[in-house]
C-alpha positions as CSV (number, residue, x, y, z in Angstrom):
1,M,35.6,-14.4,-108.8
2,E,34.1,-11.1,-107.5
3,R,30.5,-10.9,-106.2
4,F,28.2,-7.9,-106.3
5,T,24.6,-7.3,-105.5
6,I,22.2,-5.3,-107.6
7,S,18.6,-4.2,-107.0
8,I,16.0,-4.0,-109.8
9,D,12.3,-3.5,-109.7
10,D,10.0,-6.5,-109.8
11,D,8.8,-6.1,-113.4
12,L,12.3,-5.9,-114.7
13,A,13.3,-8.9,-112.7
14,H,10.4,-11.0,-114.0
15,E,11.1,-9.9,-117.6
16,F,14.8,-10.8,-117.1
17,D,13.9,-14.2,-115.7
18,H,11.6,-14.8,-118.7
19,W,14.5,-13.9,-121.0
20,I,16.9,-16.2,-119.1
21,A,14.5,-19.1,-119.4
22,E,13.9,-18.5,-123.2
23,R,17.7,-18.7,-123.8
24,G,18.3,-21.6,-121.4
25,Y,20.7,-20.0,-119.0
26,G,21.3,-21.9,-115.8
27,N,21.1,-18.9,-113.6
28,R,21.0,-15.1,-113.4
29,S,24.7,-14.8,-112.9
30,E,25.5,-16.5,-116.3
31,A,23.0,-14.3,-118.0
32,V,24.3,-11.1,-116.4
33,R,27.9,-12.0,-117.4
34,D,26.8,-12.4,-121.0
35,V,24.9,-9.2,-121.1
36,L,27.8,-7.3,-119.6
37,R,30.3,-8.9,-122.1
38,T,28.0,-7.9,-125.0
39,H,27.7,-4.3,-123.9
40,L,31.3,-3.9,-123.0
41,A,32.4,-5.4,-126.4
42,R,30.1,-2.9,-128.2
43,A,31.6,0.0,-126.2
44,Q,35.1,-1.2,-127.0
45,E,34.2,-1.5,-130.7
46,Q,33.0,2.2,-130.7
47,R,36.2,3.4,-128.9
48,D,38.7,1.5,-131.0
49,A,37.8,1.7,-134.8
50,E,41.3,0.3,-135.6
51,G,41.1,-2.6,-133.1
52,P,41.3,-6.1,-134.6
53,C,38.2,-8.1,-135.1
54,V,36.8,-11.2,-136.8
55,A,33.3,-10.9,-138.3
56,N,30.6,-12.9,-140.1
57,L,28.7,-11.0,-142.8
58,S,25.6,-12.8,-144.2
59,Y,23.2,-11.6,-146.9
60,V,20.6,-12.9,-149.3
61,Y,20.5,-11.9,-152.9
62,N,18.8,-12.7,-156.1
63,H,21.4,-14.3,-158.4
64,H,19.4,-13.2,-161.5
65,E,20.0,-9.6,-160.6
66,R,22.1,-8.2,-163.5
67,E,25.9,-8.7,-162.8
68,L,25.3,-8.8,-159.0
69,S,27.3,-12.0,-158.5
70,D,30.2,-10.5,-160.4
71,R,30.0,-7.2,-158.4
72,L,30.0,-9.1,-155.1
73,A,32.9,-11.3,-156.1
74,R,34.8,-8.2,-157.4
75,L,34.3,-6.4,-154.0
76,Q,35.6,-9.4,-152.1
77,H,38.6,-9.7,-154.4
78,D,39.3,-6.0,-154.0
79,H,39.3,-6.6,-150.2
80,H,41.1,-9.9,-150.2
81,D,43.1,-8.7,-147.2
82,L,39.8,-8.7,-145.2
83,T,38.0,-11.7,-146.7
84,L,39.0,-15.1,-145.2
85,A,36.3,-17.3,-146.7
86,T,32.9,-17.2,-148.4
87,T,30.2,-19.8,-148.3
88,H,27.5,-19.7,-151.0
89,V,24.2,-21.6,-150.7
90,H,21.4,-21.7,-153.2
91,L,18.1,-21.2,-151.3
92,D,15.8,-21.7,-154.2
93,H,15.7,-21.0,-157.9
94,D,16.3,-17.3,-157.5
95,Q,17.7,-16.6,-154.0
96,C,21.2,-17.3,-152.6
97,I,22.7,-16.7,-149.2
98,E,26.4,-15.9,-148.8
99,T,28.3,-15.8,-145.5
100,V,31.7,-14.1,-145.6
101,M,34.2,-14.5,-142.8
102,L,36.2,-11.3,-142.3
103,K,39.2,-10.3,-140.3
104,G,40.8,-6.8,-139.9
105,P,40.4,-3.5,-138.2
106,V,36.8,-3.1,-137.1
107,G,36.2,0.2,-138.8
108,T,37.5,-1.2,-142.1
109,V,35.5,-4.4,-141.8
110,R,32.3,-2.4,-141.1
111,R,32.9,-0.1,-144.1
112,F,33.4,-3.1,-146.4
113,A,30.3,-4.8,-145.0
114,D,28.2,-1.7,-145.5
115,T,29.4,-1.3,-149.1
116,L,28.6,-4.9,-149.9
117,M,25.2,-4.8,-148.2
118,A,24.4,-1.5,-150.1
119,E,24.7,-3.3,-153.5
120,R,21.5,-3.2,-155.5
121,G,19.8,-6.6,-155.0
122,V,21.4,-7.5,-151.7
123,H,18.8,-8.1,-149.0
124,H,18.8,-9.1,-145.3
125,G,22.4,-8.2,-144.7
126,Q,23.7,-8.6,-141.2
127,L,27.2,-8.2,-139.7
128,N,28.3,-9.9,-136.5
129,V,31.6,-8.5,-135.2
130,V,33.8,-10.0,-132.5
131,M,36.6,-7.9,-131.2
132,V,39.8,-10.0,-130.7
133,K,42.9,-9.4,-128.6
134,P,46.2,-10.2,-130.3
135,G,47.5,-13.5,-129.1
136,E,50.2,-13.9,-126.6
137,P,53.5,-15.3,-128.0
138,H,53.8,-19.0,-127.2
139,P,56.9,-21.2,-127.0
140,H,56.4,-23.7,-129.8
141,S,58.2,-23.4,-133.1
142,H,55.6,-23.4,-135.8
143,H,54.6,-20.2,-137.7
144,H,51.1,-18.7,-137.7
145,G,50.1,-16.9,-140.9
């Protein structure tokens, strides 16, 4: 493991320590590693729109909205190559939340998520993207799909 030292002003250090405590990090090093990973992953995502990713798209919608459930299902079927699974939960009499697990090129996944979230009646949409590296070949004989 490589060590390096940084200098920051007192106010920023106190604010960072407060953030660390809120999130339950054991020390500054763990927090700095996570912050760096997050920012480097975002930079990678912007550089490589065709890079592979997995993602979680969540959104709330009113299931009484005219034909919205059908439109959402049709969009997912039209993009079956990206859609791995969908979980649907009834929040109350009117509102539902869906979480859609996605996998594919990050640019394509983002465009699909934007299209889905732009549907009339969809609210509170959020996409969480994780860039993934293709796996290394391994010696066992079973097949991965």
